[in-house]
Backbone as CSV, one residue per row, in Angstrom:
resi,resn,N_x,N_y,N_z,CA_x,CA_y,CA_z,C_x,C_y,C_z
1,UNK,-16.531,28.427,10.589,-15.165,28.896,10.738,-14.963,30.068,9.782
2,UNK,-15.269,31.266,10.246,-15.152,32.447,9.405,-13.800,33.117,9.548
3,UNK,-13.112,32.911,10.658,-11.795,33.513,10.847,-10.723,32.651,10.184
4,UNK,-9.698,33.308,9.688,-8.582,32.585,9.072,-7.677,32.050,10.170
5,UNK,-7.442,30.738,10.138,-6.549,30.131,11.115,-5.435,29.401,10.390
6,UNK,-4.320,29.265,11.072,-3.189,28.527,10.517,-3.301,27.065,10.932
7,UNK,-2.372,26.256,10.475,-2.358,24.850,10.861,-2.120,24.670,12.353
8,UNK,-1.459,25.637,12.966,-1.185,25.571,14.400,-2.362,26.077,15.232
9,UNK,-3.416,26.546,14.569,-4.594,27.006,15.283,-4.566,28.476,15.660
10,UNK,-3.572,29.212,15.167,-3.507,30.637,15.470,-4.416,31.399,14.508
11,UNK,-5.003,32.451,14.994,-5.822,33.284,14.109,-4.931,34.321,13.453
12,UNK,-5.196,34.594,12.212,-4.409,35.581,11.470,-5.210,36.857,11.312
13,UNK,-4.527,37.951,11.494,-5.157,39.247,11.307,-4.803,39.771,9.928
14,UNK,-5.720,40.475,9.352,-5.518,41.032,8.018,-4.717,42.329,8.136
15,UNK,-3.549,42.367,7.496,-2.691,43.556,7.492,-3.077,44.457,6.325
16,UNK,-2.446,45.618,6.294,-2.651,46.495,5.140,-2.074,45.844,3.895
17,UNK,-2.667,46.144,2.765,-2.198,45.564,1.503,-0.808,46.093,1.175
18,UNK,0.064,45.195,0.736,1.426,45.571,0.372,1.419,46.232,-0.996
19,UNK,2.024,47.400,-1.118,2.033,48.091,-2.422,3.054,47.468,-3.381
20,UNK,2.606,46.513,-4.169,3.503,45.832,-5.101,4.060,46.747,-6.167
21,UNK,3.398,47.847,-6.440,3.858,48.736,-7.504,5.221,49.326,-7.160
22,UNK,5.523,49.490,-5.891,6.827,50.041,-5.502,7.944,49.095,-5.942
23,UNK,7.765,47.817,-5.669,8.796,46.846,-6.045,8.902,46.719,-7.563
24,UNK,7.794,46.818,-8.250,7.823,46.746,-9.710,8.546,47.941,-10.311
25,UNK,8.318,49.120,-9.754,9.016,50.318,-10.243,10.515,50.195,-9.982
26,UNK,10.890,49.731,-8.790,12.307,49.549,-8.476,12.957,48.522,-9.405
27,UNK,12.238,47.451,-9.726,12.768,46.446,-10.644,12.929,47.021,-12.045
28,UNK,11.983,47.830,-12.470,12.078,48.481,-13.773,13.268,49.438,-13.817
29,UNK,13.467,50.199,-12.754,14.608,51.122,-12.681,15.924,50.336,-12.720
30,UNK,15.985,49.222,-11.997,17.196,48.400,-12.007,17.470,47.855,-13.406
31,UNK,16.421,47.449,-14.118,16.601,46.975,-15.490,17.120,48.054,-16.412
32,UNK,16.601,49.275,-16.267,17.071,50.393,-17.089,18.525,50.716,-16.770
33,UNK,18.883,50.668,-15.491,20.270,50.932,-15.090,21.204,49.889,-15.704
34,UNK,20.800,48.628,-15.691,21.629,47.572,-16.281,21.797,47.805,-17.777
35,UNK,20.700,48.131,-18.454,20.771,48.348,-19.901,21.656,49.542,-20.232
36,UNK,21.555,50.612,-19.467,22.318,51.824,-19.770,23.791,51.729,-19.374
37,UNK,24.084,51.081,-18.249,25.438,51.144,-17.712,26.280,49.887,-17.915
38,UNK,25.710,48.782,-18.333,26.517,47.569,-18.528,27.614,47.740,-19.577
39,UNK,27.334,48.355,-20.732,28.446,48.553,-21.677,29.550,49.449,-21.116
40,UNK,29.186,50.456,-20.327,30.202,51.338,-19.734,31.027,50.596,-18.692
41,UNK,30.374,49.749,-17.916,31.095,48.964,-16.919,32.022,47.973,-17.610
42,UNK,31.531,47.354,-18.671,32.346,46.406,-19.423,33.575,47.094,-20.013
43,UNK,33.395,48.295,-20.526,34.528,49.023,-21.112,35.509,49.504,-20.048
44,UNK,34.999,49.820,-18.860,35.895,50.333,-17.823,36.749,49.234,-17.196
45,UNK,36.262,47.999,-17.220,37.055,46.866,-16.717,37.713,46.230,-17.927
46,UNK,38.979,46.548,-18.109,39.699,46.124,-19.315,40.272,44.729,-19.116
47,UNK,39.391,43.745,-19.188,39.806,42.356,-19.049,38.929,41.524,-19.969
48,UNK,39.484,40.448,-20.523,38.781,39.666,-21.543,37.508,39.006,-21.019
49,UNK,37.553,38.417,-19.839,36.351,37.747,-19.343,35.808,38.366,-18.071
50,UNK,36.623,39.115,-17.335,36.151,39.728,-16.093,35.213,40.903,-16.350
51,UNK,35.474,41.666,-17.401,34.607,42.798,-17.736,33.186,42.364,-18.047
52,UNK,32.994,41.434,-18.977,31.632,40.967,-19.246,30.980,40.269,-18.046
53,UNK,31.775,39.541,-17.263,31.217,38.883,-16.082,30.652,39.899,-15.103
54,UNK,31.434,40.928,-14.810,30.974,41.945,-13.869,29.809,42.730,-14.461
55,UNK,29.933,43.133,-15.735,28.927,44.003,-16.343,27.597,43.307,-16.569
56,UNK,27.623,42.049,-16.991,26.389,41.389,-17.403,25.881,40.313,-16.448
57,UNK,26.679,39.990,-15.411,26.230,38.982,-14.445,26.236,39.550,-13.025
58,UNK,27.370,40.060,-12.580,27.496,40.486,-11.185,26.661,41.730,-10.873
59,UNK,26.730,42.746,-11.714,25.975,43.980,-11.458,24.466,43.735,-11.524
60,UNK,23.939,43.021,-12.548,22.493,42.754,-12.521,22.040,41.951,-11.304
61,UNK,22.841,40.966,-10.889,22.479,40.198,-9.701,22.516,41.060,-8.445
62,UNK,23.502,41.936,-8.347,23.584,42.833,-7.199,22.396,43.801,-7.167
63,UNK,22.015,44.323,-8.329,20.858,45.214,-8.378,19.569,44.466,-8.055
64,UNK,19.442,43.245,-8.534,18.265,42.448,-8.215,18.186,42.173,-6.717
65,UNK,19.307,41.859,-6.104,19.335,41.637,-4.659,18.989,42.916,-3.905
66,UNK,19.487,44.064,-4.389,19.178,45.333,-3.737,17.686,45.659,-3.834
67,UNK,17.095,45.409,-4.989,15.655,45.642,-5.151,14.861,44.724,-4.231
68,UNK,15.275,43.477,-4.134,14.582,42.533,-3.248,14.691,42.966,-1.789
69,UNK,15.875,43.410,-1.382,16.048,43.880,-0.010,15.211,45.125,0.268
70,UNK,15.167,46.050,-0.695,14.329,47.238,-0.511,12.854,46.867,-0.420
71,UNK,12.428,45.922,-1.243,11.042,45.475,-1.198,10.706,44.834,0.129
72,UNK,11.614,44.013,0.635,11.376,43.376,1.946,11.396,44.398,3.070
73,UNK,12.243,45.419,2.940,12.266,46.482,3.936,10.948,47.237,3.948
74,UNK,10.446,47.570,2.771,9.154,48.269,2.688,8.042,47.389,3.235
75,UNK,8.088,46.105,2.920,7.066,45.185,3.402,7.143,45.045,4.920
76,UNK,8.330,45.023,5.468,8.482,44.954,6.908,8.000,46.206,7.596
77,UNK,8.270,47.353,7.015,7.791,48.612,7.585,6.274,48.729,7.476
78,UNK,5.714,48.147,6.415,4.279,48.182,6.201,3.550,47.362,7.255
79,UNK,4.119,46.232,7.645,3.464,45.341,8.580,3.519,45.807,10.018
80,UNK,4.485,46.628,10.365,4.610,47.043,11.757,3.922,48.350,12.050
């Protein structure tokens, strides 16, 4: 059995390798953006608990989700 098969008995074809460096660079850029802009976002939202929540929780999570979506988009384009 030299071919790769799944549990359902389907044969799998080898796709092109996914360039993980793209997602790593995007994650690094998102981290730099959070570090640089979180204090500015916190200062611009003049509220005792809403400013830190948005600056240090909501924006990083949104950027992480955006990086993940971009990575999945690149991976989807790579496979087709």
